VMD Tcl script that builds the backbone (N, CA, C; Angstrom):
set m [mol new atoms 519]
animate dup $m
set s [atomselect $m all]
$s set {name element resname resid chain x y z} {
  {N N UNK 1 A -16.380 9.655 6.606}
  {CA C UNK 1 A -16.790 8.904 5.379}
  {C C UNK 1 A -15.687 7.949 4.971}
  {N N UNK 2 A -16.232 6.730 4.649}
  {CA C UNK 2 A -15.388 5.574 4.193}
  {C C UNK 2 A -14.821 5.806 2.818}
  {N N UNK 3 A -13.659 5.619 2.505}
  {CA C UNK 3 A -13.072 5.485 1.276}
  {C C UNK 3 A -12.314 4.156 1.114}
  {N N UNK 4 A -11.890 3.987 -0.322}
  {CA C UNK 4 A -10.936 2.828 -0.346}
  {C C UNK 4 A -9.617 2.930 0.119}
  {N N UNK 5 A -9.288 4.148 0.307}
  {CA C UNK 5 A -8.053 4.196 0.742}
  {C C UNK 5 A -7.860 4.198 2.361}
  {N N UNK 6 A -8.790 4.235 3.003}
  {CA C UNK 6 A -8.843 4.164 4.611}
  {C C UNK 6 A -8.237 3.040 5.160}
  {N N UNK 7 A -7.083 3.229 5.678}
  {CA C UNK 7 A -6.311 2.028 6.205}
  {C C UNK 7 A -6.531 1.905 7.740}
  {N N UNK 8 A -7.303 2.757 8.342}
  {CA C UNK 8 A -7.316 2.615 9.581}
  {C C UNK 8 A -7.658 1.399 10.404}
  {N N UNK 9 A -8.549 0.161 9.601}
  {CA C UNK 9 A -8.828 -0.759 10.038}
  {C C UNK 9 A -7.678 -1.829 10.098}
  {N N UNK 10 A -6.708 -1.571 9.256}
  {CA C UNK 10 A -5.713 -2.313 8.991}
  {C C UNK 10 A -4.793 -2.484 10.259}
  {N N UNK 11 A -4.935 -1.415 11.072}
  {CA C UNK 11 A -4.155 -1.348 12.412}
  {C C UNK 11 A -4.605 -2.592 13.313}
  {N N UNK 12 A -5.794 -2.848 13.159}
  {CA C UNK 12 A -6.557 -3.604 14.180}
  {C C UNK 12 A -6.352 -5.234 13.619}
  {N N UNK 13 A -5.990 -5.403 12.395}
  {CA C UNK 13 A -5.858 -6.688 11.768}
  {C C UNK 13 A -4.327 -6.923 11.764}
  {N N UNK 14 A -3.643 -6.306 11.823}
  {CA C UNK 14 A -2.115 -6.453 11.437}
  {C C UNK 14 A -1.579 -7.398 12.280}
  {N N UNK 15 A -1.938 -7.548 13.808}
  {CA C UNK 15 A -1.207 -8.702 14.425}
  {C C UNK 15 A -1.848 -9.926 13.948}
  {N N UNK 16 A -3.141 -10.151 13.233}
  {CA C UNK 16 A -3.549 -11.500 12.864}
  {C C UNK 16 A -2.751 -11.847 11.741}
  {N N UNK 17 A -2.319 -10.765 10.752}
  {CA C UNK 17 A -1.841 -11.101 9.703}
  {C C UNK 17 A -0.236 -11.228 9.897}
  {N N UNK 18 A 0.239 -10.707 10.909}
  {CA C UNK 18 A 1.795 -11.015 11.315}
  {C C UNK 18 A 1.494 -12.409 11.965}
  {N N UNK 19 A 0.683 -12.990 12.707}
  {CA C UNK 19 A 0.546 -14.307 13.131}
  {C C UNK 19 A 0.649 -15.303 12.112}
  {N N UNK 20 A -0.299 -14.929 11.276}
  {CA C UNK 20 A -0.519 -16.143 10.112}
  {C C UNK 20 A 0.923 -16.242 9.383}
  {N N UNK 21 A 1.566 -14.972 8.998}
  {CA C UNK 21 A 2.915 -15.010 8.232}
  {C C UNK 21 A 3.787 -15.662 9.033}
  {N N UNK 22 A 4.119 -15.444 10.361}
  {CA C UNK 22 A 5.066 -16.173 11.052}
  {C C UNK 22 A 4.809 -17.514 10.962}
  {N N UNK 23 A 3.504 -18.040 11.248}
  {CA C UNK 23 A 3.078 -19.308 11.351}
  {C C UNK 23 A 3.489 -20.060 10.118}
  {N N UNK 24 A 3.011 -19.361 8.904}
  {CA C UNK 24 A 3.269 -20.082 7.528}
  {C C UNK 24 A 4.794 -20.193 7.165}
  {N N UNK 25 A 5.579 -19.057 7.749}
  {CA C UNK 25 A 7.004 -19.303 7.218}
  {C C UNK 25 A 7.726 -20.298 8.005}
  {N N UNK 26 A 7.363 -20.490 9.434}
  {CA C UNK 26 A 8.042 -21.393 10.237}
  {C C UNK 26 A 7.511 -22.756 9.888}
  {N N UNK 27 A 6.171 -23.058 9.636}
  {CA C UNK 27 A 5.612 -24.233 9.066}
  {C C UNK 27 A 6.333 -24.781 7.878}
  {N N UNK 28 A 6.422 -23.803 6.957}
  {CA C UNK 28 A 7.149 -24.311 5.689}
  {C C UNK 28 A 8.433 -24.798 5.814}
  {N N UNK 29 A 9.385 -23.896 6.622}
  {CA C UNK 29 A 10.745 -24.220 6.852}
  {C C UNK 29 A 10.861 -25.671 7.707}
  {N N UNK 30 A 9.926 -25.978 8.508}
  {CA C UNK 30 A 9.841 -27.239 9.405}
  {C C UNK 30 A 9.524 -28.585 8.352}
  {N N UNK 31 A 8.599 -28.219 7.526}
  {CA C UNK 31 A 8.232 -29.196 6.549}
  {C C UNK 31 A 9.151 -29.587 5.593}
  {N N UNK 32 A 9.986 -28.224 5.013}
  {CA C UNK 32 A 10.957 -28.459 3.954}
  {C C UNK 32 A 12.389 -29.059 4.762}
  {N N UNK 33 A 12.583 -28.847 5.837}
  {CA C UNK 33 A 13.896 -29.025 6.203}
  {C C UNK 33 A 13.574 -30.656 6.865}
  {N N UNK 34 A 12.665 -30.942 7.484}
  {CA C UNK 34 A 12.195 -32.216 8.062}
  {C C UNK 34 A 12.798 -32.491 9.332}
  {N N UNK 35 A 13.340 -31.325 10.036}
  {CA C UNK 35 A 14.021 -31.225 11.333}
  {C C UNK 35 A 13.370 -32.339 12.193}
  {N N UNK 36 A 12.213 -32.171 12.572}
  {CA C UNK 36 A 11.231 -33.121 13.419}
  {C C UNK 36 A 10.629 -34.285 12.710}
  {N N UNK 37 A 10.961 -34.666 11.584}
  {CA C UNK 37 A 10.490 -35.788 10.775}
  {C C UNK 37 A 9.388 -35.389 10.195}
  {N N UNK 38 A 8.493 -36.636 9.864}
  {CA C UNK 38 A 7.240 -36.340 9.253}
  {C C UNK 38 A 6.021 -36.149 10.133}
  {N N UNK 39 A 6.276 -35.873 11.461}
  {CA C UNK 39 A 4.976 -35.754 12.384}
  {C C UNK 39 A 4.357 -34.462 12.316}
  {N N UNK 40 A 3.033 -34.412 11.723}
  {CA C UNK 40 A 2.429 -33.207 11.532}
  {C C UNK 40 A 2.058 -32.380 12.620}
  {N N UNK 41 A 1.852 -33.337 13.646}
  {CA C UNK 41 A 1.542 -32.644 15.112}
  {C C UNK 41 A 2.578 -31.655 15.664}
  {N N UNK 42 A 3.968 -32.248 15.351}
  {CA C UNK 42 A 4.970 -31.501 16.104}
  {C C UNK 42 A 5.215 -30.135 15.101}
  {N N UNK 43 A 5.011 -30.560 13.883}
  {CA C UNK 43 A 5.442 -29.601 12.927}
  {C C UNK 43 A 4.193 -28.507 12.704}
  {N N UNK 44 A 3.250 -28.620 13.363}
  {CA C UNK 44 A 2.128 -27.507 13.623}
  {C C UNK 44 A 2.204 -26.832 14.726}
  {N N UNK 45 A 2.610 -27.639 15.954}
  {CA C UNK 45 A 2.543 -26.962 17.254}
  {C C UNK 45 A 3.631 -26.059 17.454}
  {N N UNK 46 A 4.925 -26.420 17.093}
  {CA C UNK 46 A 6.008 -25.586 17.185}
  {C C UNK 46 A 5.730 -24.151 16.492}
  {N N UNK 47 A 5.178 -23.965 15.307}
  {CA C UNK 47 A 4.984 -22.796 14.621}
  {C C UNK 47 A 3.941 -21.968 15.440}
  {N N UNK 48 A 2.904 -22.673 16.025}
  {CA C UNK 48 A 1.904 -22.109 16.731}
  {C C UNK 48 A 2.379 -21.503 17.944}
  {N N UNK 49 A 3.388 -22.102 18.785}
  {CA C UNK 49 A 4.078 -21.570 19.895}
  {C C UNK 49 A 4.780 -20.350 19.621}
  {N N UNK 50 A 5.783 -20.523 18.379}
  {CA C UNK 50 A 6.366 -19.386 18.183}
  {C C UNK 50 A 5.674 -18.343 17.591}
  {N N UNK 51 A 4.521 -18.509 17.026}
  {CA C UNK 51 A 3.764 -17.320 16.548}
  {C C UNK 51 A 3.177 -16.720 17.628}
  {N N UNK 52 A 2.702 -17.173 18.697}
  {CA C UNK 52 A 2.061 -16.673 20.020}
  {C C UNK 52 A 3.037 -16.042 20.623}
  {N N UNK 53 A 4.272 -16.550 20.812}
  {CA C UNK 53 A 5.292 -15.826 21.511}
  {C C UNK 53 A 5.654 -14.554 20.717}
  {N N UNK 54 A 5.609 -14.668 19.415}
  {CA C UNK 54 A 6.091 -13.486 18.706}
  {C C UNK 54 A 4.977 -12.326 18.730}
  {N N UNK 55 A 3.586 -12.861 18.942}
  {CA C UNK 55 A 2.538 -11.476 19.127}
  {C C UNK 55 A 2.942 -10.888 20.499}
  {N N UNK 56 A 3.360 -11.675 21.373}
  {CA C UNK 56 A 3.433 -11.016 22.794}
  {C C UNK 56 A 4.737 -10.428 23.126}
  {N N UNK 57 A 5.629 -10.407 21.952}
  {CA C UNK 57 A 6.992 -9.726 22.174}
  {C C UNK 57 A 6.645 -8.332 21.602}
  {N N UNK 58 A 7.027 -7.178 22.683}
  {CA C UNK 58 A 6.790 -5.785 22.069}
  {C C UNK 58 A 7.675 -5.653 20.867}
  {N N UNK 59 A 7.080 -4.893 19.726}
  {CA C UNK 59 A 7.705 -4.503 18.406}
  {C C UNK 59 A 7.906 -5.623 17.701}
  {N N UNK 60 A 7.514 -6.778 17.842}
  {CA C UNK 60 A 7.825 -7.884 17.054}
  {C C UNK 60 A 6.805 -7.596 15.786}
  {N N UNK 61 A 5.454 -7.366 16.020}
  {CA C UNK 61 A 4.510 -7.226 15.019}
  {C C UNK 61 A 5.070 -5.932 14.116}
  {N N UNK 62 A 5.268 -5.005 14.912}
  {CA C UNK 62 A 5.872 -3.602 13.999}
  {C C UNK 62 A 6.949 -3.970 13.074}
  {N N UNK 63 A 7.877 -4.874 13.704}
  {CA C UNK 63 A 9.089 -5.478 12.867}
  {C C UNK 63 A 8.586 -6.032 11.595}
  {N N UNK 64 A 7.475 -7.024 11.700}
  {CA C UNK 64 A 7.050 -7.987 10.582}
  {C C UNK 64 A 6.137 -6.996 9.664}
  {N N UNK 65 A 5.567 -5.922 10.260}
  {CA C UNK 65 A 4.697 -5.292 9.329}
  {C C UNK 65 A 5.647 -4.313 8.506}
  {N N UNK 66 A 6.895 -4.039 9.052}
  {CA C UNK 66 A 7.917 -3.094 8.331}
  {C C UNK 66 A 8.482 -3.919 7.296}
  {N N UNK 67 A 9.006 -5.206 7.527}
  {CA C UNK 67 A 9.930 -5.783 6.515}
  {C C UNK 67 A 8.993 -6.628 5.503}
  {N N UNK 68 A 7.836 -6.874 5.754}
  {CA C UNK 68 A 7.028 -7.732 4.860}
  {C C UNK 68 A 6.793 -7.005 3.397}
  {N N UNK 69 A 6.358 -5.643 3.581}
  {CA C UNK 69 A 6.284 -5.192 2.163}
  {C C UNK 69 A 7.622 -5.175 1.431}
  {N N UNK 70 A 8.830 -4.864 2.122}
  {CA C UNK 70 A 10.025 -4.803 1.291}
  {C C UNK 70 A 10.290 -6.069 0.709}
  {N N UNK 71 A 10.199 -7.271 1.442}
  {CA C UNK 71 A 10.502 -8.452 1.058}
  {C C UNK 71 A 9.436 -8.821 -0.176}
  {N N UNK 72 A 8.198 -8.383 -0.023}
  {CA C UNK 72 A 7.426 -8.464 -1.358}
  {C C UNK 72 A 7.879 -7.841 -2.414}
  {N N UNK 73 A 8.434 -6.425 -2.280}
  {CA C UNK 73 A 8.866 -6.070 -3.407}
  {C C UNK 73 A 10.091 -6.346 -3.841}
  {N N UNK 74 A 10.891 -7.100 -3.072}
  {CA C UNK 74 A 12.011 -7.704 -3.601}
  {C C UNK 74 A 11.748 -9.136 -4.343}
  {N N UNK 75 A 10.736 -9.833 -3.988}
  {CA C UNK 75 A 10.189 -10.897 -4.618}
  {C C UNK 75 A 9.731 -10.543 -6.065}
  {N N UNK 76 A 8.828 -9.405 -6.190}
  {CA C UNK 76 A 8.164 -8.915 -7.377}
  {C C UNK 76 A 9.213 -8.420 -8.268}
  {N N UNK 77 A 10.110 -7.826 -7.950}
  {CA C UNK 77 A 11.301 -7.265 -8.844}
  {C C UNK 77 A 11.961 -8.492 -9.407}
  {N N UNK 78 A 12.239 -9.472 -8.540}
  {CA C UNK 78 A 12.736 -10.721 -9.020}
  {C C UNK 78 A 11.992 -11.244 -10.230}
  {N N UNK 79 A 10.719 -11.407 -9.747}
  {CA C UNK 79 A 9.906 -12.110 -10.949}
  {C C UNK 79 A 9.870 -11.308 -12.227}
  {N N UNK 80 A 9.783 -10.129 -12.061}
  {CA C UNK 80 A 9.496 -9.136 -12.997}
  {C C UNK 80 A 10.763 -9.216 -13.955}
  {N N UNK 81 A 12.030 -9.139 -13.553}
  {CA C UNK 81 A 13.083 -9.395 -14.110}
  {C C UNK 81 A 13.495 -10.855 -14.777}
  {N N UNK 82 A 12.852 -11.746 -14.148}
  {CA C UNK 82 A 12.880 -13.228 -14.850}
  {C C UNK 82 A 12.020 -13.147 -15.989}
  {N N UNK 83 A 10.652 -12.474 -15.650}
  {CA C UNK 83 A 9.649 -12.513 -16.722}
  {C C UNK 83 A 10.217 -11.592 -18.024}
  {N N UNK 84 A 10.857 -10.579 -17.696}
  {CA C UNK 84 A 11.464 -9.650 -18.857}
  {C C UNK 84 A 12.358 -10.551 -19.619}
  {N N UNK 85 A 13.456 -11.235 -18.914}
  {CA C UNK 85 A 14.332 -11.945 -19.839}
  {C C UNK 85 A 13.537 -13.066 -20.777}
  {N N UNK 86 A 12.455 -13.640 -19.936}
  {CA C UNK 86 A 11.774 -14.635 -20.872}
  {C C UNK 86 A 11.019 -14.241 -21.885}
  {N N UNK 87 A 10.422 -12.802 -22.050}
  {CA C UNK 87 A 9.883 -12.470 -22.901}
  {C C UNK 87 A 10.655 -11.754 -24.090}
  {N N UNK 88 A 11.905 -11.650 -23.677}
  {CA C UNK 88 A 12.919 -11.327 -24.524}
  {C C UNK 88 A 13.595 -12.299 -25.335}
  {N N UNK 89 A 13.219 -13.540 -24.848}
  {CA C UNK 89 A 13.576 -14.874 -25.666}
  {C C UNK 89 A 14.555 -15.763 -24.889}
  {N N UNK 90 A 14.958 -15.469 -23.775}
  {CA C UNK 90 A 15.816 -16.360 -23.095}
  {C C UNK 90 A 15.011 -17.708 -22.767}
  {N N UNK 91 A 15.745 -18.771 -22.747}
  {CA C UNK 91 A 15.289 -20.074 -22.414}
  {C C UNK 91 A 14.884 -20.135 -21.012}
  {N N UNK 92 A 13.910 -21.093 -20.697}
  {CA C UNK 92 A 13.397 -21.259 -19.517}
  {C C UNK 92 A 14.535 -21.851 -18.406}
  {N N UNK 93 A 15.170 -22.766 -19.155}
  {CA C UNK 93 A 16.218 -23.394 -18.249}
  {C C UNK 93 A 17.384 -22.478 -17.831}
  {N N UNK 94 A 17.744 -21.619 -18.722}
  {CA C UNK 94 A 18.708 -20.477 -18.476}
  {C C UNK 94 A 18.212 -19.652 -17.272}
  {N N UNK 95 A 16.792 -19.163 -17.331}
  {CA C UNK 95 A 16.462 -18.432 -16.225}
  {C C UNK 95 A 16.339 -19.337 -14.877}
  {N N UNK 96 A 15.838 -20.619 -15.008}
  {CA C UNK 96 A 15.879 -21.480 -13.831}
  {C C UNK 96 A 17.075 -21.564 -13.211}
  {N N UNK 97 A 18.292 -21.577 -14.109}
  {CA C UNK 97 A 19.633 -21.746 -13.637}
  {C C UNK 97 A 20.269 -20.534 -12.893}
  {N N UNK 98 A 19.552 -19.427 -12.912}
  {CA C UNK 98 A 20.031 -18.332 -12.222}
  {C C UNK 98 A 19.869 -18.659 -10.893}
  {N N UNK 99 A 18.973 -19.435 -10.233}
  {CA C UNK 99 A 18.903 -19.537 -8.805}
  {C C UNK 99 A 19.995 -20.468 -8.278}
  {N N UNK 100 A 20.725 -21.115 -9.192}
  {CA C UNK 100 A 21.900 -21.800 -8.596}
  {C C UNK 100 A 23.180 -20.920 -8.683}
  {N N UNK 101 A 22.836 -19.748 -9.445}
  {CA C UNK 101 A 24.039 -18.982 -9.651}
  {C C UNK 101 A 24.468 -18.277 -8.282}
  {N N UNK 102 A 25.747 -18.448 -7.800}
  {CA C UNK 102 A 26.132 -17.708 -6.576}
  {C C UNK 102 A 26.036 -16.075 -6.568}
  {N N UNK 103 A 26.094 -15.609 -7.498}
  {CA C UNK 103 A 26.178 -14.052 -7.637}
  {C C UNK 103 A 24.510 -13.486 -7.545}
  {N N UNK 104 A 23.480 -14.337 -7.929}
  {CA C UNK 104 A 22.297 -14.035 -7.793}
  {C C UNK 104 A 21.803 -14.295 -6.331}
  {N N UNK 105 A 22.348 -15.473 -5.826}
  {CA C UNK 105 A 21.990 -15.876 -4.712}
  {C C UNK 105 A 22.556 -14.830 -3.462}
  {N N UNK 106 A 23.859 -14.507 -3.501}
  {CA C UNK 106 A 24.511 -13.571 -2.689}
  {C C UNK 106 A 23.882 -12.163 -2.958}
  {N N UNK 107 A 23.458 -11.874 -3.891}
  {CA C UNK 107 A 22.821 -10.598 -3.932}
  {C C UNK 107 A 21.474 -10.349 -3.329}
  {N N UNK 108 A 20.771 -11.517 -3.572}
  {CA C UNK 108 A 19.389 -11.557 -2.889}
  {C C UNK 108 A 19.563 -11.700 -1.419}
  {N N UNK 109 A 20.785 -12.413 -0.752}
  {CA C UNK 109 A 20.920 -12.539 0.439}
  {C C UNK 109 A 21.408 -11.239 1.034}
  {N N UNK 110 A 22.067 -10.551 0.487}
  {CA C UNK 110 A 22.530 -9.339 1.070}
  {C C UNK 110 A 21.355 -8.211 1.052}
  {N N UNK 111 A 20.586 -8.076 -0.002}
  {CA C UNK 111 A 19.298 -7.132 0.033}
  {C C UNK 111 A 18.438 -7.666 1.236}
  {N N UNK 112 A 18.346 -8.913 1.324}
  {CA C UNK 112 A 17.528 -9.420 2.615}
  {C C UNK 112 A 18.152 -9.136 3.891}
  {N N UNK 113 A 19.475 -8.911 3.953}
  {CA C UNK 113 A 20.031 -8.444 5.165}
  {C C UNK 113 A 19.944 -7.060 5.490}
  {N N UNK 114 A 19.916 -6.274 4.246}
  {CA C UNK 114 A 19.924 -4.863 4.528}
  {C C UNK 114 A 18.342 -4.711 4.931}
  {N N UNK 115 A 17.330 -5.335 4.357}
  {CA C UNK 115 A 15.863 -5.155 4.780}
  {C C UNK 115 A 15.815 -5.485 6.026}
  {N N UNK 116 A 16.347 -6.427 6.770}
  {CA C UNK 116 A 16.182 -7.036 8.201}
  {C C UNK 116 A 16.932 -5.880 9.207}
  {N N UNK 117 A 18.118 -5.369 8.757}
  {CA C UNK 117 A 18.810 -4.462 9.686}
  {C C UNK 117 A 17.995 -3.170 9.549}
  {N N UNK 118 A 17.494 -2.676 8.481}
  {CA C UNK 118 A 16.731 -1.550 8.222}
  {C C UNK 118 A 15.481 -1.612 8.972}
  {N N UNK 119 A 14.662 -2.944 9.042}
  {CA C UNK 119 A 13.520 -3.016 9.890}
  {C C UNK 119 A 14.036 -3.023 11.354}
  {N N UNK 120 A 15.001 -3.700 11.871}
  {CA C UNK 120 A 15.331 -3.519 13.293}
  {C C UNK 120 A 15.610 -2.107 13.653}
  {N N UNK 121 A 16.372 -1.351 12.784}
  {CA C UNK 121 A 16.621 -0.010 13.146}
  {C C UNK 121 A 15.434 0.817 13.238}
  {N N UNK 122 A 14.261 0.632 12.288}
  {CA C UNK 122 A 13.170 1.476 12.319}
  {C C UNK 122 A 12.296 1.047 13.576}
  {N N UNK 123 A 12.127 -0.103 14.049}
  {CA C UNK 123 A 11.407 -0.547 14.942}
  {C C UNK 123 A 11.944 -0.264 16.236}
  {N N UNK 124 A 13.332 -0.743 16.364}
  {CA C UNK 124 A 13.952 -0.709 17.892}
  {C C UNK 124 A 14.964 0.221 17.987}
  {N N UNK 125 A 14.943 1.289 17.068}
  {CA C UNK 125 A 15.944 2.440 17.207}
  {C C UNK 125 A 17.273 2.212 17.035}
  {N N UNK 126 A 18.294 3.081 17.233}
  {CA C UNK 126 A 19.746 2.603 16.898}
  {C C UNK 126 A 20.098 1.409 17.675}
  {N N UNK 127 A 19.897 0.433 17.319}
  {CA C UNK 127 A 20.428 -0.907 18.202}
  {C C UNK 127 A 21.875 -1.131 18.000}
  {N N UNK 128 A 22.584 -0.361 17.317}
  {CA C UNK 128 A 23.949 -0.570 17.151}
  {C C UNK 128 A 24.523 0.225 18.259}
  {N N UNK 129 A 23.855 1.145 19.034}
  {CA C UNK 129 A 24.298 1.792 20.321}
  {C C UNK 129 A 25.404 2.750 20.100}
  {N N UNK 130 A 25.301 3.625 19.313}
  {CA C UNK 130 A 26.267 4.758 19.020}
  {C C UNK 130 A 26.060 5.731 20.353}
  {N N UNK 131 A 26.902 5.786 21.378}
  {CA C UNK 131 A 26.689 6.524 22.561}
  {C C UNK 131 A 27.088 7.946 22.321}
  {N N UNK 132 A 26.734 9.041 23.152}
  {CA C UNK 132 A 27.242 10.132 22.970}
  {C C UNK 132 A 28.697 10.219 23.585}
  {N N UNK 133 A 29.611 10.953 23.166}
  {CA C UNK 133 A 30.936 11.032 23.365}
  {C C UNK 133 A 31.269 11.905 24.789}
  {N N UNK 134 A 30.076 12.431 25.486}
  {CA C UNK 134 A 30.322 13.111 26.685}
  {C C UNK 134 A 30.811 12.266 27.920}
  {N N UNK 135 A 30.735 11.053 27.787}
  {CA C UNK 135 A 30.846 10.208 28.930}
  {C C UNK 135 A 32.380 10.031 29.267}
  {N N UNK 136 A 33.012 10.114 28.370}
  {CA C UNK 136 A 34.600 10.031 28.413}
  {C C UNK 136 A 35.123 8.516 28.816}
  {N N UNK 137 A 34.449 7.459 28.978}
  {CA C UNK 137 A 34.922 6.211 29.404}
  {C C UNK 137 A 35.561 5.515 28.083}
  {N N UNK 138 A 36.476 4.617 28.340}
  {CA C UNK 138 A 37.283 4.125 27.279}
  {C C UNK 138 A 36.247 3.258 26.368}
  {N N UNK 139 A 35.385 2.637 26.856}
  {CA C UNK 139 A 34.455 1.699 26.327}
  {C C UNK 139 A 33.389 2.332 25.458}
  {N N UNK 140 A 32.846 3.706 25.785}
  {CA C UNK 140 A 32.105 4.298 25.015}
  {C C UNK 140 A 32.961 4.959 23.774}
  {N N UNK 141 A 34.069 5.510 24.014}
  {CA C UNK 141 A 35.026 5.974 22.924}
  {C C UNK 141 A 35.246 4.974 21.968}
  {N N UNK 142 A 35.528 3.740 22.135}
  {CA C UNK 142 A 35.617 2.577 21.437}
  {C C UNK 142 A 34.577 2.343 20.644}
  {N N UNK 143 A 33.394 2.196 21.374}
  {CA C UNK 143 A 32.038 1.908 20.654}
  {C C UNK 143 A 31.644 3.156 19.679}
  {N N UNK 144 A 31.939 4.488 20.169}
  {CA C UNK 144 A 31.752 5.488 19.253}
  {C C UNK 144 A 32.463 5.388 17.906}
  {N N UNK 145 A 33.740 5.088 18.051}
  {CA C UNK 145 A 34.801 4.811 16.975}
  {C C UNK 145 A 34.298 3.918 15.987}
  {N N UNK 146 A 33.912 2.649 16.568}
  {CA C UNK 146 A 33.499 1.330 15.566}
  {C C UNK 146 A 32.274 1.667 15.035}
  {N N UNK 147 A 31.277 2.326 15.590}
  {CA C UNK 147 A 29.935 2.399 15.112}
  {C C UNK 147 A 29.836 3.869 14.519}
  {N N UNK 148 A 30.866 4.622 14.193}
  {CA C UNK 148 A 30.895 5.810 13.565}
  {C C UNK 148 A 30.354 5.639 11.981}
  {N N UNK 149 A 29.407 6.188 11.583}
  {CA C UNK 149 A 28.745 6.214 10.245}
  {C C UNK 149 A 29.801 5.936 9.121}
  {N N UNK 150 A 31.039 6.730 9.219}
  {CA C UNK 150 A 32.119 6.644 8.124}
  {C C UNK 150 A 32.733 5.327 8.139}
  {N N UNK 151 A 32.827 4.842 9.452}
  {CA C UNK 151 A 33.553 3.384 9.536}
  {C C UNK 151 A 32.723 2.527 8.984}
  {N N UNK 152 A 31.317 2.631 9.421}
  {CA C UNK 152 A 30.442 1.562 8.879}
  {C C UNK 152 A 30.358 1.507 7.439}
  {N N UNK 153 A 30.225 2.820 6.756}
  {CA C UNK 153 A 30.124 2.810 5.231}
  {C C UNK 153 A 31.418 2.410 4.641}
  {N N UNK 154 A 32.628 2.475 5.242}
  {CA C UNK 154 A 33.947 1.914 4.878}
  {C C UNK 154 A 33.837 0.448 4.790}
  {N N UNK 155 A 33.372 -0.197 6.011}
  {CA C UNK 155 A 33.285 -1.341 5.822}
  {C C UNK 155 A 32.392 -2.053 4.917}
  {N N UNK 156 A 31.247 -1.499 4.655}
  {CA C UNK 156 A 30.209 -1.965 3.769}
  {C C UNK 156 A 30.813 -1.774 2.303}
  {N N UNK 157 A 31.542 -0.751 2.035}
  {CA C UNK 157 A 32.227 -0.682 0.852}
  {C C UNK 157 A 33.007 -1.845 0.546}
  {N N UNK 158 A 34.059 -2.064 1.591}
  {CA C UNK 158 A 34.981 -3.108 1.449}
  {C C UNK 158 A 34.436 -4.462 1.121}
  {N N UNK 159 A 33.132 -4.670 1.881}
  {CA C UNK 159 A 32.557 -5.967 1.601}
  {C C UNK 159 A 32.093 -6.161 0.321}
  {N N UNK 160 A 31.404 -4.959 -0.283}
  {CA C UNK 160 A 31.039 -5.099 -1.749}
  {C C UNK 160 A 32.449 -5.201 -2.571}
  {N N UNK 161 A 33.407 -4.716 -2.301}
  {CA C UNK 161 A 34.458 -4.795 -3.246}
  {C C UNK 161 A 34.837 -6.462 -3.113}
  {N N UNK 162 A 34.897 -6.867 -1.941}
  {CA C UNK 162 A 35.537 -8.242 -1.819}
  {C C UNK 162 A 34.573 -9.309 -2.722}
  {N N UNK 163 A 33.337 -9.140 -2.412}
  {CA C UNK 163 A 32.296 -9.967 -3.401}
  {C C UNK 163 A 32.504 -9.708 -4.693}
  {N N UNK 164 A 32.686 -8.304 -4.922}
  {CA C UNK 164 A 32.783 -7.949 -6.609}
  {C C UNK 164 A 34.226 -8.603 -6.980}
  {N N UNK 165 A 35.204 -8.716 -6.280}
  {CA C UNK 165 A 36.423 -9.357 -6.695}
  {C C UNK 165 A 36.306 -10.843 -6.790}
  {N N UNK 166 A 35.765 -11.478 -5.792}
  {CA C UNK 166 A 35.309 -12.820 -5.865}
  {C C UNK 166 A 34.671 -13.169 -6.972}
  {N N UNK 167 A 33.412 -12.679 -7.208}
  {CA C UNK 167 A 32.756 -12.988 -8.406}
  {C C UNK 167 A 33.383 -12.770 -9.903}
  {N N UNK 168 A 34.112 -11.691 -9.862}
  {CA C UNK 168 A 34.636 -11.343 -11.162}
  {C C UNK 168 A 35.925 -12.272 -11.439}
  {N N UNK 169 A 36.467 -12.750 -10.678}
  {CA C UNK 169 A 37.850 -13.453 -10.719}
  {C C UNK 169 A 37.523 -14.999 -10.957}
  {N N UNK 170 A 36.271 -15.428 -10.415}
  {CA C UNK 170 A 36.033 -16.826 -10.520}
  {C C UNK 170 A 35.730 -17.229 -11.922}
  {N N UNK 171 A 36.294 -18.605 -12.297}
  {CA C UNK 171 A 36.106 -18.982 -13.590}
  {C C UNK 171 A 34.650 -19.528 -13.997}
  {N N UNK 172 A 34.305 -19.313 -15.207}
  {CA C UNK 172 A 32.956 -19.876 -15.616}
  {C C UNK 172 A 33.298 -21.314 -15.979}
  {N N UNK 173 A 32.141 -22.065 -15.872}
  {CA C UNK 173 A 32.048 -23.512 -16.299}
  {C C UNK 173 A 31.662 -23.529 -17.716}
}
mol reanalyze $m
mol bondsrecalc $m
mol representation Tube
mol addrep $m
């Protein structure tokens, strides 16, 4: 019996949505950056070729299907926060000025990187390559030590502390 929540058909059209998303993003980047000039033929053939190659790569469609909802949630939360401040009486120019604020820019960039790493880990497994310690070779021991979850968490906290110190200590204009 068919229902509104039946998503079985979505599995068949997911490659089409992934193709269109990759095409649209690459086409927009090429038009905005004008790397290949104003030639629309080149600016439309390159995203077409990249999108077709993207469909042929194993796991690429799964990767796009995993990270797309998270980026949509990130954008919706950003719009909701901006609208909340506008509803509370903030000026439109103030809210628009936030996009040039390095704190907001770096925060969004870090969230984007976290989403991409989570997508890569979800689709392709543990690509950091933490081996088992049973092999005993020096390379595997070094790799095990570097990619230990406690070491990675410590490095992550140090990076956050570095950015916090940088943003707190910079002078406001």
